[in-house]
C-alpha positions, 0 to 999 in steps of 0.5 A: 499500499504506497502513500500518495504524497510520498509514494512510499509503501506504509508498513503493515500492522503488527498482528496482535501477538498471540498469548503465550500456550506455555504460560499458566491461567493463574498467571496470565493478567486478569481481564479488566471488568466493569462492575458496580460496587452495591449500595451502602446500608442506608439508615433509616431516619431516626424518629423525633419527639416534641419537649418543651423546655423553658418556655420554647419546645424542642425536636428530640430523639424520641428515645431520649425524650423520657430522659429530658422530661425527667431531666426538665422535672428536676430542674422545674422542682429544684427551682421551686425548692430553692425559690421556697428557700428564698421565701423563707429566708426572706420571712424570717428575715422580715419576722426578725425585722418586725419583730425588733420594730415592734419591741421598740415600738412597744417601748416607745408607747410605753412611754408617751403613756407615762408621760401623758400620766404625767402631763395629767397631774400638770392639768390638776395645778392652780398655775395662778394660785402658784405663781401667786405663792411660789413664782419661782416653784411654778416656773420650774413645774411650768418647764418641766411641764413644757419639756415632757409636753414637747418629748410627748409628742415627738415621741407620739409622731415617731411611734405614728410614722413607725406604725405607718411604715410598719402597715406599708411593709406589711402591704409590700411584703404581702404582694411580693409574696402574691406575685411570687405565689400566682408564678408558681400557681400558673406552672403548676395549675393549669388554666390558672387566672385571676377570676379562678383564683376570686372562685377560690377565695370565695369558696374558702369565705363559704366554707368559713375562713375569715379573711386573715387566714386567707390572707396566709393561704392566698400566701402559700402555694402549697395551701392554694392548690389544695384548696384548689382540689377541693374546689374542684372536687365541690364542682364535680359533686354539683355537676353529679346532683345536676345530673341524676335530676335530669335523669331521674324519671317522672312518674306518671299516675294512670287516670282511673278508666270511667265506667259508663252505663246505667248501674256505673257509680262516680270514679273514684281518684286513686291517686287521692284515695286512702287505703282502705278505698284503695283496695276496696276499688281494686276489688270492683275494678277486677271483679268487673273484669272477670265478669265481663 
């Protein structure tokens, strides 16, 4: 075969070399094959469940839900215990302060009482006569009277201010404890609101709880929760009574059939008849039926 451009003959292609018959099959190079790799197994998606923590919702593996809930419950109880301890400590400090204030208050009230007694004695002095008889003694007593009066007025004003502070402190302490109690009740009692709180207060009053005791209940979460359970039981009992009244069958009295004819007698209202009349009338009716 010749090349058109050069006129030279192109070399013939070399034939493919045949495999050496003396080479063992296992020594020969393996033929390349295209095999698809087996797909790796895909794990099924893990089941998730929803939990609520610190006011927000999260998706967690279902098998871990109980653990998260137990941890959340433990955290909640720990926080409640810490709050209760804070309330107890605050109440103890408040009680100690009030005891100290009350002691000082009582001392000053006693001083005011004694000064009033002393001033009452000055009221019995005849100042005009004393000034004419002994002007120096009258001046001395008048100075003593003025000092006692001024001291009494100062102590009385201090007592009044302390009493106002005591009342204001009690109101502030109650408001703080009441707010904390309502925050805890909002977490522990479903649908807790002011209307339910008023219903519980009225329920307590109807059952003999006076106002001072009710104020102490209002700042005690455990006492309020116990009162709520009693209120729920009362509501359930009332609902059952109403349902029983509605389902109670009504008894209707069938009027006696009148007998017509010449020998008929006036009918008797058995519902209003006495026992003797009832028995006699029924016997007559049965006899009349048998004779038909």
